[in-house]
C-alpha positions in Angstrom: -5.4 -44.5 -30.9 -8.7 -43.0 -29.3 -7.4 -44.1 -25.9 -3.9 -42.6 -26.5 -5.9 -39.4 -27.4 -8.0 -39.4 -24.2 -5.1 -40.4 -22.1 -2.9 -37.4 -23.6 -6.0 -34.9 -23.5 -6.6 -35.7 -19.7 -2.9 -35.3 -19.0 -3.0 -31.8 -20.9 -6.0 -30.6 -19.0 -4.5 -31.7 -15.8 -1.2 -29.8 -16.8 -3.6 -26.6 -17.6 -5.5 -26.6 -14.5 -2.3 -27.2 -12.2 -0.8 -24.1 -14.2 -4.0 -22.0 -13.7 -3.9 -22.8 -10.0 -0.1 -21.8 -9.8 -0.9 -18.5 -11.5 -3.6 -17.8 -9.0 -1.5 -18.9 -6.1 1.3 -16.5 -7.3 -1.1 -13.7 -7.5 -2.8 -14.3 -4.1 0.7 -14.2 -2.7 1.8 -11.0 -4.5 -1.8 -9.4 -3.4 -1.0 -10.7 0.5 2.5 -9.5 0.2 1.4 -6.1 -1.3 -1.2 -5.8 1.5 1.5 -6.3 4.1 3.7 -3.8 2.8 0.9 -0.9 2.5 -0.2 -2.2 6.3 3.3 -1.6 7.5 3.4 2.1 6.6 0.7 2.8 9.0 2.7 0.6 11.5 5.8 2.5 11.0 3.8 6.1 11.5 2.4 4.3 14.8 5.7 3.3 15.9 7.6 6.6 14.9 10.2 4.3 12.9 11.5 6.2 9.9 13.9 3.2 9.1 11.0 0.6 8.9 9.0 3.4 6.5 12.1 3.8 4.6 12.8 0.2 4.1 9.2 0.0 2.3 10.0 2.5 -0.6 11.4 1.7 -3.8 14.3 3.4 -5.4 12.9 6.5 -7.1 10.0 6.8 -4.7 7.6 9.8 -5.1 4.8 11.1 -2.7 2.1 13.4 -4.0 -0.9 15.1 -2.1 -2.9 18.2 -2.4 0.2 20.0 -1.4 2.9 18.0 -2.6 3.7 17.1 -6.5 6.0 14.2 -6.7 8.3 15.1 -4.0 11.4 12.4 -3.5 12.1 10.6 -0.5 14.4 13.8 1.2 11.5 15.9 0.8 9.1 13.5 2.2 10.9 12.9 5.0 11.3 16.6 5.6 7.6 17.6 5.0 5.5 14.5 6.0 7.7 12.5 8.3 7.1 14.9 11.2 3.3 14.2 11.4 4.4 10.7 12.7 5.2 12.6 16.3 1.5 13.6 16.2 -0.2 10.5 15.4 -1.5 8.2 17.9 -3.1 5.7 15.6 -4.9 4.6 12.4 -8.0 2.6 11.9 -8.0 1.2 8.3 -11.6 0.9 7.3 -11.2 -0.5 3.6 -7.8 -1.7 1.9 -8.2 -3.0 -1.6 -5.1 -4.2 -3.4 -5.2 -4.9 -7.1 -2.0 -6.3 -8.5 0.7 -3.6 -7.9 -2.0 -1.1 -7.0 -3.7 -0.2 -3.7 -6.0 2.0 -2.0 -6.5 2.6 1.6 -9.4 4.3 3.2 -8.9 5.1 7.1 -9.5 7.1 10.0 -6.4 8.5 12.0 -6.0 9.9 15.6 -3.7 12.4 16.6 -2.0 12.7 20.0 -4.5 15.1 21.2 -7.5 13.2 19.8 -8.2 15.1 16.7 -9.7 12.6 14.2 -8.9 13.0 10.5 -9.8 10.7 7.5 -7.9 10.1 4.3 -7.7 8.2 1.2 -4.3 6.9 0.0 -3.0 5.2 -3.5 -0.2 3.1 -3.5 1.8 2.0 -6.8 4.1 -0.8 -6.1 6.9 -2.6 -7.8 8.7 -5.8 -6.8 7.1 -5.6 -3.5 8.2 -1.9 -2.8 6.1 1.3 -2.7 7.3 3.4 -5.8 4.4 5.9 -5.6 2.3 7.2 -2.6 -0.5 9.5 -3.0 -2.7 10.8 -0.2 -5.9 12.5 -1.0 -7.3 15.1 1.6 -9.0 18.2 1.6 -8.9 21.7 2.7 -10.0 22.3 6.3 -9.4 18.8 7.8 -7.7 18.4 11.2 -4.6 16.5 10.1 -2.0 17.0 12.9 0.4 19.3 10.7 -2.2 21.2 8.7 -2.2 25.1 9.3 -6.0 25.1 8.5 -7.2 23.7 11.9 
């Protein structure tokens, strides 16, 4: 009886270990997938590829910034997308993914060489961006900002 218990106990322990490893791998895969989606936002802006960017957004997508309050995709395209034509590149300094949440700290450069720095928060759902929030302050040299 003791040998049977040891045998079943080891088997259960092994099964639990495999389950934990599978959960960890799935979480890592989701983290990597969400990181890839977030990085693609900046690539779309650099490439001036609206269709690429739009494909990253979930149904019901909203964007928020100090001058935008949960605007929808149509308003985002009208108000924010024109910035793509002023942006040369982005340099991501830090990208932190925690499940379906991601924070990005980056520097950007406009075509005329002006540098700007933002922090952005993304909320993802099923591998798509549901919410996108950009944090910046007054007086920044963002390409379309009237306060230059």
